C-alpha positions in Angstrom: 89.5 93.1 88.7 90.3 89.5 90.3 89.3 89.5 94.3 91.6 87.0 96.0 93.1 86.6 99.2 97.1 85.8 101.3 97.3 82.2 102.0 100.3 81.1 103.4 100.1 77.7 103.5 101.2 75.8 100.4 98.7 72.2 101.1 96.9 71.9 98.6 94.0 72.1 100.8 94.2 75.1 101.7 94.1 76.6 98.0 90.9 74.4 97.3 89.8 76.6 100.6 91.0 79.7 98.6 89.0 78.1 95.6 85.7 77.3 97.0 84.7 80.1 98.6 84.6 81.7 94.8 88.1 83.3 94.8 91.5 84.1 92.6 93.8 83.8 93.1 96.0 83.3 96.3 98.9 85.8 97.5 101.9 84.5 99.1 104.5 87.3 102.0 107.7 85.2 103.0 108.3 88.6 106.0 111.1 86.1 107.4 114.6 85.1 105.9 113.5 81.5 107.3 110.3 81.9 104.8 112.5 82.9 102.0 113.9 79.3 101.6 110.3 77.2 102.7 108.6 78.8 99.2 111.4 78.0 97.1 110.9 73.9 98.3 107.9 74.3 98.0 107.4 76.1 94.6 106.6 72.4 92.9 104.0 71.8 95.2 102.8 75.2 94.5 102.9 74.5 91.2 100.6 71.1 91.3 98.6 72.7 93.0 98.0 76.0 91.1 96.7 73.3 88.7 94.3 71.0 90.7 92.8 74.2 91.1 92.7 76.9 88.1 93.9 79.4 90.6 96.6 81.3 90.4 98.6 83.4 92.2 98.5 87.2 92.5 101.8 88.7 93.5 104.3 87.4 96.2 105.5 89.8 98.6 108.7 90.2 101.3 107.8 92.6 103.3 110.5 92.8 106.6 113.6 92.9 105.3 117.0 95.1 106.6 118.5 95.5 102.9 119.9 98.4 104.0 122.9 99.2 105.9 124.5 102.5 106.9 122.8 103.2 103.3 124.0 100.6 101.2 122.8 97.7 100.1 123.6 93.9 102.6 124.4 92.2 100.0 123.8 88.9 101.2 119.6 90.2 102.3 119.4 92.0 98.5 120.6 87.8 97.8 117.2 87.2 99.7 115.1 88.9 97.9 115.9 88.7 94.4 115.6 84.3 95.6 112.5 84.5 97.2 111.7 86.9 93.3 112.6 84.3 91.8 110.4 81.8 93.1 107.4 83.9 92.4 108.5 83.5 89.0 108.5 80.0 89.0 105.1 80.3 90.5 104.4 82.3 87.8 102.7 86.0 89.6 103.3 88.9 88.4 103.9 91.2 91.1 106.8 91.5 93.6 106.1 93.6 96.5 108.7 94.2 98.6 110.0 98.2 100.7 113.0 99.3 102.0 113.6 100.2 105.4 115.5 103.7 106.9 118.9 103.6 108.7 119.1 106.1 110.9 122.7 106.3 111.0 122.9 108.2 108.2 121.1 110.9 106.8 117.8 111.5 104.6 119.6 111.7 101.6 122.2 109.0 101.6 118.7 106.7 103.0 117.6 108.1 98.8 120.2 107.7 97.5 120.7 103.8 99.0 116.7 103.0 97.8 117.0 104.0 93.6 120.6 101.9 94.3 117.9 99.3 95.3 114.8 99.3 93.5 116.9 100.5 89.8 118.9 97.0 90.4 115.8 95.2 92.1 113.7 96.3 88.3 116.5 95.1 86.0 116.6 92.3 87.9 113.0 91.7 87.6 112.4 92.9 84.3 114.5 89.7 82.8 112.1 88.0 84.7 109.8 89.1 83.0 107.6 90.3 86.4 107.3 93.4 87.5 108.3 95.1 91.3 105.2 97.4 93.9 107.4 99.0 96.7 104.4 98.4 99.4 103.0 101.8 101.5 103.6 100.0 104.1 106.4 100.8 107.4 107.2 97.7 108.1 111.0 98.6 107.3 111.0 100.2 104.7 109.8 104.5 104.6 108.8 104.5 100.4 104.6 104.7 102.0 104.0 107.9 101.9 103.5 111.0 98.5 106.2 112.5 100.1 108.8 109.5 99.1 107.1 108.0 96.3 107.7 111.9 94.0 111.0 111.2 94.7 111.9 107.0 94.5 109.1 106.2 91.8 110.1 109.4 90.1 113.7 108.0 88.9 112.6 104.9 88.2 109.7 104.1 85.5 108.8 101.1 86.3 108.5 100.5 90.1 105.3 100.3 90.8 102.6 100.6 94.1 101.4 97.7 96.4 99.1 100.0 97.9 96.8 99.3 101.5 94.6 101.8 103.1 94.2 101.8 105.9 98.2 102.0 106.1 97.6 105.7 105.0 94.7 105.9 107.2 96.2 105.1 109.9 98.8 107.5 109.1 96.9 110.5 109.4 96.6 110.5 105.2 94.0 111.4 103.0 93.6 107.8 101.2 91.7 108.7 98.3 93.9 111.8 96.8 96.5 109.2 97.7 94.4 106.8 95.7 93.6 109.5 92.9 97.1 110.8 92.3 99.6 107.5 92.5 95.6 105.2 91.2 97.6 104.7 87.7 101.1 102.5 89.5 98.9 100.8 91.6 100.4 96.8 90.6 98.2 95.8 93.9 95.5 96.4 95.9 95.2 94.9 99.7 91.3 95.5 101.0 92.2 95.6 105.0 89.5 97.5 106.7 90.2 98.8 110.2 88.5 101.5 113.0 90.1 104.3 115.0 88.4 105.5 117.8 88.4 109.5 118.2 89.9 108.9 114.4 92.8 108.9 116.4 93.7 105.3 118.0 93.5 102.3 115.9 91.0 99.4 117.8 91.2 96.6 115.5 91.9 95.8 111.6 88.4 94.2 110.6 86.9 93.1 107.6 85.9 95.2 104.3 82.0 96.7 105.3 82.8 96.4 109.0 85.5 99.6 109.1 85.7 103.2 109.1 86.8 103.0 105.5 85.1 104.3 102.6 84.7 101.7 100.3 82.2 102.7 97.5 85.0 106.1 97.0 88.2 103.7 97.3 86.0 101.5 94.0 85.3 105.2 92.7 88.2 106.5 92.7 89.8 102.9 91.7 87.6 102.5 88.8 88.6 107.1 87.9 92.2 105.7 87.0 91.6 102.4 85.2 92.5 100.0 88.5 92.1 97.1 86.5 94.3 94.1 88.5 94.4 92.4 91.8 91.9 93.3 94.8 93.7 90.3 97.6 91.7 90.2 101.3 94.3 90.6 103.5 93.1 89.3 107.2 94.9 91.0 110.6 94.1 91.3 113.6 93.9 87.6 116.0 90.5 89.2 116.0 89.6 88.1 112.3 92.5 85.7 110.9 91.4 83.1 109.3 90.8 79.5 110.7 88.6 80.9 113.9 84.8 80.6 113.0 84.6 84.4 114.0 87.6 84.6 111.5 86.8 82.5 108.3 82.6 84.2 107.9 85.0 87.6 108.7 86.5 86.6 105.0 83.1 85.5 103.5 81.8 88.9 104.7 84.4 90.5 103.2 83.7 88.7 99.7 80.3 89.1 100.1 81.1 92.8 99.9 84.1 93.7 97.7 82.4 91.4 94.8 78.9 94.5 95.5 81.9 97.4 93.9 83.1 94.5 91.2 81.5 96.2 88.6 84.1 95.0 85.5 
């Protein structure tokens, strides 16, 4: 396993900071249309950053997109997603992460049909580029987040993989250990993010892993049981713990020290 983190800055200094923390890779998230062009423009700088630091790009992702319009693919949005994927290829990312939004104006069946069409076309496109597509289990602009939906869409598209984050399942009341056990062999990218709920119901915060509710020992035991040996990406998330502040930076170091105890290979 390799440990890295999300970093959406493209400066050499930000990559050097990731390197100084003893991490192996950077994950890039492009969540808005403006980010697509910013990433495309930054490709030469990112390539130079990687040469200077010896880091690699672990994945590139697009969480927020409205590709599904009334059960049909919005070609302009789809083109934007493919542009993000092209940038991922250009910086050497092995995985491209995205989701697929639900449209309430059409039936669930039509939404599933559109999702299968979308991921079918996207995995075909990715195959020609030598990159893996993974659907995130985050529900932001995405409904392919649970075993119910995976059995349909991933069941139809064997090449489609998962980007998994235990906090999402936990916050939505699902059994993240069972999901990891049942679907662990389809995981291509894994997020490290803690979360806390009061009375098991009300979300309080997303603190560093090891300062939260999730059972990280059991999580890693399950990952090993399912032969996961991929990237582990730290996601500083809540306003309290995002990097750039003294507390946020110390939280990142806390997570690194805590998670390394579970990394046996």
